[in-house]
Structures are given as structure tokens and as C-alpha cells.
C-alpha positions, 0 to 999 in steps of 0.5 A: 307354200313351204313343204317343211311347215306341215306334214306332207307325208300325212297328206300324201297318205290321206289323199294317196298322191304326191303332195309335194309334186302338186305344190311344185306344180301350183308354184309353177302356175298350173291350174287345177284342171291342167294338174288333174289331167297330168296327175290323174287326181280328181279336180275336187280332190285337188281343191280339198288338198289346196284348201287344207294346205291354206287352212294350215297356213292360216292357222300357223299365221294366226298362232304367230300373230297371237304369240307376238301380240301376247307379249306386247298387247294390252289386256283390253283389246276393245274400246268401249264408248260411252253413250251420249248423255 
């Protein structure tokens, strides 16, 4: 999870917490319960922040795949099989 790929300031404002600090803690291996005790952020809020970051990364990965496939992929992606005669 790289902090430079998305707007951490927006997430900080939205959840009123230091998101880069949370990301560093997750990278160090702290689980949500330990992190909740240290930071005082609710476990459900931590889960929402984590899922929002993961969703952003999935969308970015999908966009990269689509842009890479758009240059090389054929027009038809599906193989249509004829029924047996």
C-alpha cells in the first residue's frame, strides 16, 4: 500500500485520523484490534479505511490491466462454440 498512489489527505479528513500512520502500522503487522487500542479509532472504522484503500488499489490495478490489454487484445474476447450438429 503506497501512500503516494491515492489522496491520503482526503481520507484523513473523511475519517478524522492519520491514515499514513495507520498504513505504516498495518505494514509493520499490527492487527486492527491492537491498532484500535493504540490510536483510539473504532475497529469498524479501521475496517472501512482498509477496505476503501484496497478498493482503490483494485480499481487502479484494473485500469492498468485494461489500458495494457487495450493495446494488444483482439476485438473479440469470447470464444463462441457452435453446438454439436
